[in-house]
C-alpha positions as CSV (number, residue, x, y, z in Angstrom):
1,X,-122.4,57.4,7.9
2,X,-118.8,56.1,6.7
3,X,-119.3,53.2,4.2
4,X,-116.3,51.7,6.3
5,X,-116.1,51.3,10.1
6,X,-111.8,51.1,9.5
7,X,-110.9,54.2,10.9
8,X,-110.3,56.5,14.6
9,X,-109.3,59.9,15.5
10,X,-105.8,61.5,13.5
11,X,-103.9,61.6,16.8
12,X,-103.4,65.0,16.7
13,X,-102.0,65.3,13.2
14,X,-103.6,66.1,10.0
15,X,-103.3,65.1,6.5
16,X,-99.9,66.0,4.9
17,X,-99.3,63.0,3.0
18,X,-101.3,61.1,0.5
19,X,-100.2,57.9,-0.4
20,X,-101.1,55.7,-3.3
21,X,-102.2,51.6,-3.5
22,X,-103.1,49.0,-5.8
23,X,-106.2,47.1,-4.5
24,X,-104.3,43.7,-5.3
25,X,-107.6,41.8,-5.4
26,X,-108.8,40.5,-8.0
27,X,-111.7,43.2,-9.1
28,X,-113.3,46.2,-7.5
29,X,-116.8,44.8,-5.1
30,X,-114.0,42.4,-3.3
31,X,-112.1,45.1,-2.8
32,X,-114.2,47.2,-1.7
33,X,-115.7,44.5,0.7
34,X,-112.6,43.8,2.4
35,X,-112.2,47.8,2.6
36,X,-115.2,48.1,4.6
37,X,-114.9,44.2,6.8
38,X,-114.7,45.2,9.7
39,X,-112.7,42.2,10.6
40,X,-110.2,43.0,8.3
41,X,-109.4,45.8,9.7
42,X,-108.2,47.8,7.0
43,X,-109.3,50.8,5.1
44,X,-108.7,53.7,2.8
45,X,-110.2,57.3,2.4
46,X,-110.8,56.5,-1.1
47,X,-112.0,54.0,-3.6
48,X,-110.9,54.5,-7.4
49,X,-112.7,51.7,-10.0
50,X,-111.6,51.0,-13.1
51,X,-114.2,52.5,-15.0
52,X,-113.1,55.6,-13.2
53,X,-115.9,55.8,-10.5
54,X,-114.8,56.7,-7.1
55,X,-116.0,56.3,-3.6
56,X,-115.3,58.0,-0.2
57,X,-115.1,55.1,2.0
58,X,-113.4,57.4,5.2
59,X,-114.5,60.8,5.4
60,X,-110.6,62.9,5.3
61,X,-110.5,64.3,8.6
62,X,-110.1,60.8,9.8
63,X,-108.1,58.3,11.0
64,X,-108.3,55.6,8.1
65,X,-105.4,52.3,8.0
66,X,-104.0,51.8,5.2
67,X,-100.1,52.6,5.4
68,X,-99.3,50.4,8.2
69,X,-95.4,50.1,9.8
70,X,-93.5,52.3,7.6
71,X,-92.3,56.6,7.6
72,X,-91.5,59.4,5.1
73,X,-89.2,61.9,5.9
74,X,-88.2,60.2,9.2
75,X,-92.0,60.7,10.3
76,X,-94.1,58.0,11.9
77,X,-97.5,56.5,12.4
78,X,-98.2,57.6,8.1
79,X,-101.7,57.3,8.6
80,X,-102.2,59.8,11.1
81,X,-100.9,62.1,7.9
82,X,-101.8,60.8,5.4
83,X,-105.1,60.5,2.8
84,X,-104.9,56.4,1.2
85,X,-106.1,56.0,-2.2
86,X,-107.0,52.6,-3.4
87,X,-107.1,51.8,-6.9
88,X,-108.8,49.1,-7.8
89,X,-105.6,46.6,-10.0
90,X,-104.5,43.6,-8.9
91,X,-101.0,44.4,-9.7
92,X,-100.7,43.1,-12.8
93,X,-101.5,45.0,-15.4
94,X,-101.0,49.2,-16.6
95,X,-104.5,51.4,-15.0
96,X,-107.2,51.8,-16.7
97,X,-107.1,55.5,-18.4
98,X,-110.5,55.7,-16.9
99,X,-109.1,55.1,-13.6
100,X,-105.9,58.1,-13.9
101,X,-108.3,60.4,-15.1
102,X,-110.4,60.1,-12.1
103,X,-107.4,60.2,-9.8
104,X,-106.6,63.5,-11.8
105,X,-109.9,64.4,-10.4
106,X,-109.1,63.7,-7.4
107,X,-105.6,64.9,-5.9
108,X,-106.1,68.7,-7.1
109,X,-109.7,69.0,-4.8
110,X,-107.4,67.2,-1.6
111,X,-103.6,68.9,-1.9
112,X,-106.2,72.2,-2.1
113,X,-108.4,71.1,0.8
114,X,-105.2,70.3,3.0
115,X,-102.3,72.2,1.2
116,X,-100.7,69.6,0.3
117,X,-97.5,69.7,-2.1
118,X,-96.6,67.2,-5.2
119,X,-93.5,66.3,-3.3
120,X,-96.0,64.7,-0.7
121,X,-97.9,62.5,-2.8
122,X,-95.8,59.3,-2.4
123,X,-96.0,55.3,-3.3
124,X,-96.8,52.9,-0.5
125,X,-93.6,51.6,-1.2
126,X,-91.8,54.5,-0.9
127,X,-92.9,54.7,2.9
128,X,-93.2,51.2,3.3
129,X,-90.5,49.6,1.2
130,X,-89.4,46.4,3.2
131,X,-93.2,45.4,3.2
132,X,-94.8,46.6,-0.3
133,X,-94.3,47.2,-3.9
134,X,-97.8,48.9,-4.3
135,X,-98.7,50.5,-7.1
136,X,-96.1,48.7,-8.6
137,X,-94.2,49.3,-11.7
138,X,-97.1,50.0,-14.2
139,X,-98.1,52.8,-12.4
140,X,-97.4,55.8,-14.5
141,X,-96.0,58.5,-12.0
142,X,-94.1,60.9,-14.8
143,X,-97.6,61.3,-16.0
144,X,-99.4,62.8,-12.7
145,X,-95.6,64.7,-12.2
146,X,-96.4,66.6,-15.6
147,X,-99.7,68.0,-14.8
148,X,-97.8,68.7,-11.0
149,X,-99.5,66.0,-8.6
150,X,-96.5,64.2,-7.9
151,X,-92.7,65.2,-7.6
152,X,-90.3,63.9,-10.4
153,X,-86.3,65.0,-10.8
154,X,-86.2,68.4,-13.1
155,X,-83.0,67.2,-14.6
156,X,-80.7,64.6,-12.9
157,X,-78.6,65.6,-10.4
158,X,-74.0,65.1,-10.0
159,X,-73.4,61.8,-8.8
160,X,-73.9,61.5,-4.8
161,X,-73.5,58.7,-3.0
162,X,-77.7,57.3,-2.9
163,X,-78.5,56.6,0.0
164,X,-78.1,60.5,1.4
165,X,-80.0,61.5,-1.6
166,X,-82.5,58.4,-0.9
167,X,-82.7,59.7,3.2
168,X,-83.6,63.8,1.9
169,X,-85.7,62.4,-0.7
170,X,-88.1,60.7,1.9
171,X,-86.5,57.2,2.3
172,X,-86.1,55.5,5.2
173,X,-83.6,53.4,6.0
174,X,-83.8,50.6,4.2
175,X,-81.9,47.9,2.1
176,X,-84.4,47.8,-0.1
177,X,-84.9,51.7,-0.8
178,X,-83.3,51.7,-3.8
179,X,-86.3,49.0,-5.6
180,X,-88.5,51.5,-4.2
181,X,-86.6,54.5,-5.6
182,X,-86.5,52.6,-8.8
183,X,-89.9,51.4,-8.9
184,X,-90.9,55.2,-9.0
185,X,-88.3,56.4,-11.8
186,X,-86.4,53.9,-13.4
187,X,-89.2,51.0,-13.6
188,X,-87.9,47.2,-14.5
189,X,-84.5,48.8,-13.7
190,X,-82.5,45.4,-12.4
191,X,-79.3,44.7,-10.7
192,X,-76.8,46.7,-8.8
193,X,-77.0,50.8,-8.2
194,X,-75.7,52.8,-11.0
195,X,-74.9,56.7,-12.2
196,X,-78.9,56.7,-13.2
197,X,-79.8,55.8,-9.9
198,X,-77.5,58.4,-8.1
199,X,-78.0,61.4,-10.4
200,X,-81.7,60.9,-10.5
201,X,-81.7,61.0,-6.7
202,X,-79.1,63.5,-6.5
203,X,-81.8,66.0,-8.8
204,X,-84.8,64.7,-7.2
205,X,-83.1,65.3,-3.4
206,X,-81.9,68.5,-4.7
207,X,-85.9,69.7,-5.4
208,X,-86.7,69.3,-1.5
């Protein structure tokens, strides 16, 4: 019996992505209540609390309702093709060490079960840049990448057109795709695109 009733059939797809979220709510009990409320019509496969406690809310072979509208690498219906992990965090603070350690323990198991590569561990903001910013600029993507649990440019690339590189990486066509890219790879960067954005994106695109 799943703790959350909010799931369905995968529509012939299988998990090929992991989407990371923050809950955006005050605390874990509030987040869990919402993710398990049939009227909310939202859920995730996993919920990780600040103290590292990890709860399975939806079986991984089922389609949880966590991603919503968006796309990655030109493919839509991300819910049918992904595992969703919610991290308890209101969005205005760092992610505690026990929570990060729990995520680092969980991700390799999911990746092994479904043969998901590091490049397919993405942010909610990556696949829905027009709507979402989670898990936000305080999330330590480089820490995950150093353990082979996320993607990171191994070296800067040439100064190539940004849009083409972002498309190759997987970002949907959006006027705010740069903002989503920066959330992961240049937190707190601001202003128009620059040579650092272009070279980082080109380096990451070359790894695809």
